[in-house]
C-alpha positions in Angstrom: 0.0 -0.1 0.0 1.4 3.5 -1.1 2.0 5.6 1.7 2.8 9.1 0.1 0.0 11.4 -1.2 1.3 11.2 -5.1 1.6 7.4 -4.8 -1.7 6.9 -3.5 -3.1 9.2 -6.6 -1.2 6.7 -9.1 -2.5 4.0 -8.0 -6.0 5.0 -8.1 -5.3 6.5 -11.8 -3.8 3.1 -12.8 -7.1 1.6 -11.8 -9.3 3.6 -13.1 -7.4 3.4 -16.4 -7.1 -0.5 -16.1 -11.1 -0.8 -15.8 -11.6 1.5 -18.6 -8.6 -0.3 -20.9 -10.6 -3.6 -19.8 -13.9 -2.7 -21.6 -11.6 -1.6 -24.9 -10.5 -5.3 -24.8 -13.3 -7.2 -24.2 -15.0 -4.9 -27.2 -12.9 -5.8 -29.8 -12.1 -9.6 -28.4 -16.3 -9.9 -28.5 -16.1 -8.8 -31.8 -13.6 -10.8 -33.4 -15.0 -13.8 -31.5 -18.3 -13.2 -33.1 -17.1 -12.9 -37.1 -15.2 -16.4 -35.8 -18.4 -17.7 -34.7 -20.4 -16.5 -37.8 -17.4 -18.2 -40.4 -17.9 -21.4 -38.9 -22.0 -21.2 -38.6 -21.4 -20.8 -42.4 -22.8 -17.5 -42.8 -22.3 -15.3 -46.4 -22.9 -12.4 -44.9 -19.8 -11.1 -42.6 -19.3 -8.0 -44.2 -21.0 -6.0 -41.3 -19.3 -8.1 -38.4 -16.0 -6.9 -39.9 -16.8 -3.7 -40.2 -17.3 -3.6 -36.3 -14.3 -5.5 -35.5 -12.5 -3.3 -37.3 -13.9 -0.4 -35.7 -13.0 -2.0 -32.3 -9.6 -2.8 -33.1 -8.8 1.0 -34.5 -10.3 2.2 -31.5 -8.6 -0.1 -29.1 -4.7 1.1 -30.9 -6.4 4.9 -30.9 -6.8 4.3 -26.9 -4.0 2.7 -26.9 -5.0 -0.4 -25.2 -3.2 -2.0 -28.5 -0.5 -0.9 -30.8 -1.1 0.3 -34.4 0.4 -2.8 -35.7 -0.6 -5.4 -33.6 -4.5 -4.2 -34.1 -3.4 -4.0 -38.0 -2.1 -7.3 -37.8 -5.3 -8.9 -36.0 -7.3 -7.6 -38.5 -5.3 -8.6 -41.3 -5.4 -12.3 -40.0 -8.9 -12.0 -39.5 -9.4 -10.6 -43.4 -7.5 -13.4 -44.6 -9.6 -16.2 -43.0 -12.3 -14.5 -44.2 -11.3 -14.8 -47.7 -9.8 -18.5 -47.4 -13.5 -19.4 -46.4 -14.9 -17.5 -49.0 -12.9 -19.0 -51.6 -13.8 -22.4 -50.5 -17.6 -21.8 -50.9 
């Protein structure tokens, strides 16, 4: 437990930021899972789910929860998976 006043404040800030980051993190992970689930179920129209996933990843990168290249890599891999599933059909 911090003793100094500024250390106590830093702890409060860290907890608050961690909660905010967790919300953003859950949002993009859920969006990615929804796209994967839709592809596994064989849905043909996943375009709006992809758009949502990209929006969530970009927001996470903007807020610093993910690095820009990490978000880009995740979306790229997701698109590659969608395209391979689309080609098979």
